[in-house]
C-alpha positions as CSV (number, residue, x, y, z in Angstrom):
1,M,92.3,99.8,71.1
2,A,91.6,102.3,73.7
3,T,91.2,105.8,73.9
4,V,92.2,108.5,76.2
5,R,88.6,109.2,76.8
6,K,87.9,105.6,77.3
7,I,90.7,105.2,79.8
8,F,89.6,108.1,81.8
9,D,86.0,107.0,82.1
10,L,87.5,103.5,83.3
11,A,89.5,105.7,85.5
12,A,86.6,107.9,86.7
13,A,84.4,104.3,87.0
14,I,87.1,103.4,89.8
15,L,86.8,107.2,91.4
16,F,82.9,106.9,91.3
17,T,82.6,110.2,89.5
18,S,82.1,111.7,86.3
19,K,83.2,113.0,83.6
20,G,83.0,117.1,83.4
21,G,82.4,116.8,87.2
22,D,85.9,118.1,88.4
23,T,87.6,120.6,86.2
24,D,90.9,119.7,87.6
25,Y,90.4,116.0,86.5
26,D,89.3,117.1,83.0
27,T,91.9,119.0,82.8
28,Y,94.6,116.9,84.0
29,S,93.9,113.6,83.1
30,P,95.5,113.4,79.8
31,L,98.7,115.0,80.9
32,L,98.8,112.6,83.7
33,L,97.9,109.4,81.3
34,E,100.8,110.4,78.9
35,R,102.8,110.3,81.9
36,L,101.5,106.8,82.7
37,L,102.1,105.8,79.3
38,I,105.7,106.8,79.1
39,E,105.6,104.1,82.3
40,A,103.6,101.6,80.7
41,L,106.2,101.7,77.8
42,P,108.5,99.0,78.3
43,Y,105.6,96.9,79.2
44,E,104.0,97.1,76.0
45,N,107.2,96.8,74.1
46,A,107.7,93.3,75.9
47,I,104.9,92.4,74.7
48,R,105.2,93.2,71.3
49,A,108.7,91.4,71.4
50,A,107.1,88.0,72.7
51,D,104.5,88.1,69.8
52,G,106.5,88.9,67.1
53,R,105.5,92.3,66.9
54,E,107.5,95.7,66.0
55,E,108.3,97.8,69.1
56,L,107.2,101.2,69.4
57,A,110.0,103.9,70.0
58,S,107.4,106.1,72.2
59,A,104.1,106.5,73.5
60,P,101.1,107.6,71.2
61,D,98.7,110.6,71.9
62,T,94.9,110.0,71.4
63,V,94.2,106.4,70.2
64,I,96.3,103.9,72.1
65,D,96.6,100.4,70.4
66,W,98.1,98.2,73.2
67,D,97.3,95.4,74.4
68,D,94.0,95.5,77.0
69,R,95.7,94.2,79.8
70,I,97.5,97.4,80.0
71,T,94.7,100.1,77.9
72,R,91.7,98.4,80.2
73,G,93.7,96.8,83.2
74,A,96.5,98.7,84.5
75,L,96.4,102.4,83.1
76,P,92.5,103.1,84.7
77,H,94.6,102.4,87.9
78,G,97.4,104.3,87.0
79,L,95.1,107.5,86.3
80,A,93.2,107.3,89.1
81,S,95.7,107.2,91.6
82,A,97.3,109.7,89.9
83,L,94.5,112.2,90.3
84,M,93.5,111.1,94.0
85,I,97.0,113.0,94.5
86,D,95.8,115.9,96.5
87,E,93.0,114.0,97.9
88,E,94.0,114.0,101.6
89,D,91.4,111.6,102.7
90,K,91.9,109.4,99.9
91,Q,96.2,108.5,100.5
92,A,95.4,105.0,101.2
93,Q,93.5,104.3,98.2
94,M,95.3,106.4,96.0
95,V,98.6,104.1,97.2
96,L,96.3,100.8,96.3
97,E,95.3,101.9,93.5
98,R,98.7,102.8,92.4
99,N,99.8,98.9,93.2
100,Y,97.2,98.1,91.4
101,F,98.7,99.5,88.0
102,V,102.2,98.5,88.7
103,E,100.8,94.6,89.5
104,A,98.5,94.6,86.4
105,L,101.7,96.0,83.8
106,E,103.3,92.8,85.6
107,E,101.2,90.5,85.0
108,A,100.6,91.7,81.6
109,A,104.1,91.3,80.5
110,P,105.6,88.2,79.9
111,A,109.1,87.2,81.1
112,V,110.9,87.7,77.8
113,L,114.5,86.4,78.9
114,G,117.4,88.9,77.9
115,Y,114.5,91.5,76.9
116,G,115.9,95.1,78.3
117,D,119.5,94.1,78.9
118,G,120.8,96.0,76.2
119,D,123.1,93.5,75.6
120,E,122.4,93.3,71.7
121,E,125.2,92.2,69.6
């Protein structure tokens, strides 16, 4: 289980910064993370489906009871990438972090035959 704060702290470690160091980061991190959670939701649901657990209808707000491979592995990279969007000198690192985010999501979610096909009867 992770919190928005924990994911931000992990992203800050990637960025070599700390909470309170940049008001834009502090202001926009929860909003950016909300967007990332929506993007990661199908991967979390694939993990849940493979484990026989109930899937989620929406992303959570504060406490994120998701697989650690997503909350501690993928999301910090996605948030770090999103926070670098306006930093001209970090565009290459931004793309790398985005790629790490997507790769971590894909590695975390098992290949579930037929999951997400919409061919349910």
